[in-house]
N, C-alpha and C positions, 0 to 999 in steps of 0.2 A: 534473461534468467527466468526459469519457470519455478513453480513452487517447490519441486523436488530439489533443484539446485540450491535455492535459497535455504531450504530446510537443512541441507547438508552443511552449509557454511555456518548457519545459526547453531546447529547441534554441536558443532566442533569449535564454537567460539568460547572456549574454556580451557584453562590449563589442565583440567582433568582429562581432556580429549586424548592427549598423547601425541597429537599430530599438529597442534596449534601453538603458536607463540605470539603474544602481543609484545613487541620488542620496545617500542618507544611511543610516548604519547605527547602530543602538542596541545597545550591549553592556552587559550587567549580570552581576554575579556574586552568587550566592545560596548561603549556607553551609548546612550540614546542619541548622541550627536554623531555617532559613527566614528569615534576615536578609539584606536586600539590602545587601551590603557595598560595592558599587561600581556606578556606572552612568555612561555617557558616550555622547554622540552625536557622530559624526564625519562629515565630508563625504567621500564616496567619490571626489569629483572631484579632491581635493587630496592624498589619502593616498598613500603609496608603493605602487608597483605590486605589490611582493611581499605587502604586507599586504592589498591589495585582492583579490589572487588567492586568498588563504586564505579570506577571507569568501565569495567567489564559490564556491569549491570546497565549502565547508561547507553553504551555503544551497542549492546546486543539488541536494544529496542529498535534500532534502525533497521535491523534485519527482519523486517516484518514479512511473514509468509502469505499475507493477503496481496499476492502479486497481481498487478494490473489495477489495483485500487489504491492501497496505501503505499505500495512499493512498485514503482513504474520504471521501465527501461527506456532510455533515450539514446539515440544515435547522434554522435557528434557530426556536424557538417564538415565538409572538407577543409574549410579555412580554419577550423578550430585547432588544428595541429601546427599552425604557423607560430613563429616566435611571439611570445607574450599573450597568446590566446589560451582560453581555459583548458583545453585538452593538453596542450603543450606544457602548461603550468602543472597540471596534475601528474603528467607522465614524469616530468623532471623531479617533482616532489617525491614520487614513488621511487625513482632511481636513487635519490639521495638518502632514502630510508629515514627521513626526518633528521638527518645529521647536519644539514646546512642551515644555520641560524638565520642568515639573511633571506634565504628562500622561504623559510617558515614564516618570517615576519611579512614578507611580500604577499604571501598566500593569505594571511589574515587581513592585510590591508585591502587586497582584492575583494575579499568577502564583504568587508565593511563598506567599501565604496559602491558595491553593486547590489547589495541586499536591501529589500524593502521590509523594514521590521520596526515595530513599535516598542520602544523601551530598550533597556540594556539586555545583553545576552552574552553567553559564553560559547566558544567554539572548542570542541574537543575532537582531535584527529589522532588516530592511532595507526602506526605502521605494523602490519600483521603478516604472518606467514602461515600457510596451511599445507601440509604434506599430503599430496593426492596419491593414494595407493592405486596402482594400475594392475588390472588383472589380465591374464593371458586367455587363450581360447578355451582352456579347461576351467575357467572361472576361479583360478588360483592367483594369489598375488605374485606378480612377476618381479624377480630380484633385479635391482638396478634400473627399474623402469619408473620409479617414483618421480613425480613432477612437483615443484614448489610453486604454489599460488601465492603471489605477493600482492598485497592490496592496502589501500588507504581507506579507512572507514571514518566518516566525519559525522558528528552530531551537533546540532544547533540547539542550545538550551536556554530558555528564557530566564531572566532574573527578576526577582521582585522582593519587596519588603512587606512584612505583615505586622500589624499592630492590633489585631482583633483578638478577642477572647480574654480569659482570666488565668492567673497563675497563683499558686499558694506561696506566700513569702514566709519562709521558715524563720527568719529573724524577727518579724513582727507578729508571726502567727495570724496572719490575715490573708484573705483572698483579695487580690488587687488586679486591676486591669493590666493586661500584658502590654509592655512597652518594648518594641523591638524595631530598631531602625537599621539593623544589619541586612544587607542584600543577600538573599538566598537563591542559589542557582538550582533550578529544577533538575531532578534526575531523569525526568521524562522529556526527551527531545521533542521539539515541535516540528523539526525538519532534520534531514540528514541525507547523506549520499555515500555510495560505495563505488570505488574505482580501483582497478578495472572490474568489469562484470565477470562472473564465474559461469561460463557457457561451455556446454559439452565437456565439463570437467577440466576446463583449461581457461587461461586468461584471454579476455577480449578487450584490448585497449581502446577500441573504437566505440565502445558503449559505456554508459554510466547508469547506475540505479539511483533514483531519487525517492526519498521517503517523506511522507507527510503524515503527521499524527492524525489529522482530519482529512480523509479522502475527499470530502466535499469542499475543503478549503485549502488547496495546495498553494504554496508560495511561488507564484509564477516567476518572480524576480530571481529566485534561486535557479530555476530551470533555464531561463533565458539569459540572464545577465551574469550570474555566478558561474554556471556550467556552460553557457553558450550554446544551448540546444533549443530546438523549436518546440514550444509547449503544445501538448495535445490535450484534448478534452478530459476533464475529470470524470471519474466513474459516474458521478451523479448526472453530469451533463450528457454523457453517453446514454444513460438510461432514459433521460428525458427526451433526447433526440429520437431514440428508438420508439418510445411510446407515441411520439408525435407522428412518426412515419406510419406505424401500425394503425393508429386512429384515422389518419387521413386516407389511407389506402382501403381499409376494410369498411370504414364508415358504419352504417346501421347494422351490418352483419357481425359487428364485434360483440361477442357474448362470452359467458363463462367458459364454455368448452373450448372455444377458439383460443382465448387468452392462455388457459392452462396448457393446452396442447402445444402452442408455440413455445411456451416456457419449457416444457419437457423436451422439445426438439433441440432447443439451444443448450439445455443441460447435457444432452447426448453429445453435442459438439465439444463442450468443455471436457467431458469425461474422456472422449476419444483422443484428445490432444494433451492430456494432463502430463504426460512424460516427454512431450516434444519440447525442443529448445524454443521454437517459435510459439508464441501464445496463439490460441484459437481466436479467430476473428469472424465477424459477421459483416458481409457486404451486401450490396443490392442483389447480386446473383444468388447468394445463399438465402436471402429473404424470399426471393421469388420461388426458389426450390421448395422451401418449407410451406409457403402458402399454397403452392400447386399441389403438394403432397397431401395436405389436409382438406383439399376440396374447395378452396376459395375460387370463385368464378374468374375466368381468364381475363375479362375486362378489368377486374380489380388488380389482378397480378400484373398486368401491363402498366399499371400506374406506378409501380414500385420504383422503377429507374428514375423517372423525372422527379418524383417526390424525394427520393433518397439524395439525389444530386443537389436539390434545393436546400435540404436540411444539413447534409454532411459533406457535400462536395464529393471528392473521390477518396475520402479517408474511411477506411474500414473501422468498425466498432469492435472493442474487446468483448468477446463472448461472455466471459465471466462477469463483466459489469452489467450484463443485461438480465442475468438470472435472478429470479425471486425464489428464495428458499422456503417461503410459505405464501399461501394465497390469502389476501386480506380483502374481505368484502365489507364495504361501508355504505351506509344509508343514514339519513338523518336520525340520530339517536341510537344507531345500531352499528356495531363493529363485530365481525366474525373472523377469527383467525383459523385457517385451515392448514394443517400440516400436509406435506406432499403425499404421505401414504393414505390420507383420507380424502384426497381431491376428487376421487371418483364417487364419493358418497354424497356429493353436493351437486345440485342442478337448479336451474331456474325454470319456471313454468307459469302458465296462466291458469288459475283455478277459479271457477265461477266468476270469470271476468276480471279477476284481480291478479296482478303480477306477484308471484310468490317465490321465495327461496325455499327449496325442499332439501332436507337433510335425512339421509337414510340412517337409521339407528338399529344396529343388529341386536344390541342388548336393550331390553325395555327399561332398564334402570339407569338413570342418568343422575348427575349432580347439578344442583342449582345453588349457587353461593355456598358450596361445600356441603349441602344437605342432599341426601339421596331422595330421588323422586321416581316413582314408577309410572311409565306411560301405558295407558290401557288402550 
């Protein structure tokens, strides 16, 4: 799924959409010892509106449009569709529309037995449908061509108790320390997943989307053990790997202009593929093309392939994970943040034997700590 496809599902994840129905929701509570203490399936069509809104708010957070970072697509290996394997379990759960109580309980037990999680947590899974309107060659809605996208959306929500702070006791007219031993389930999921994926405006049962609240700290056990997929590098790891490759290959020629130019080239790759089903990737061949285009010496370009293989193997990097939306220059005691539109106003140079950072200022009046200062 790309950002456009994710946005379509998220935008329509509401009863107000007219094309979406959240039909049933499975809730389960798992304690710190991985025991399923509670589970229940409710009809969303008959539950109170306030309760329905909370489920909708929580589950919608899983549909994160930061695709490739917080929301990543994984392909099931061939064996995952065998009886008892994760893909087969999810497909069966989807077909049951959460109507099979034994299947729902087994699903929660599977999660409990395979997840690595600290403390108690809740699992919320909803069976949803979305009517996909199809258009004809005249860009008009075609009668009778609608398709129903059926999916299971799951959120994993941590539970905790809070006893900090103060409350006003109206009976004693005093402010007292808050005492609360009730376990509160967070409305902000730490993890989640969507099955099947919404690709080319249709269902793809061979892929699943995994959500992590922190892109830098994905729960690998959910990807590998709960979903049965092969984990790939996090966005942060991909960025670190790319920086390592660039630093090793370019060496002492690495400067401000080269770094910002490479960043701009990768931005162009991301923009060119924003509407494609497949995410834009950067591999060793693409890095060689970029470095050649910006004038890096051939002997340096020839180093890319062996260095890339050593760092990443044959795995391509997600282009959007490599892009910096602003340039940050740091030196001991100094940090300068530069927005993309001002990148060409900054350069490095040697002045009177000293290495300097030069910033072109078109307007002689600038602000320092909020106060206007005129440069003469």
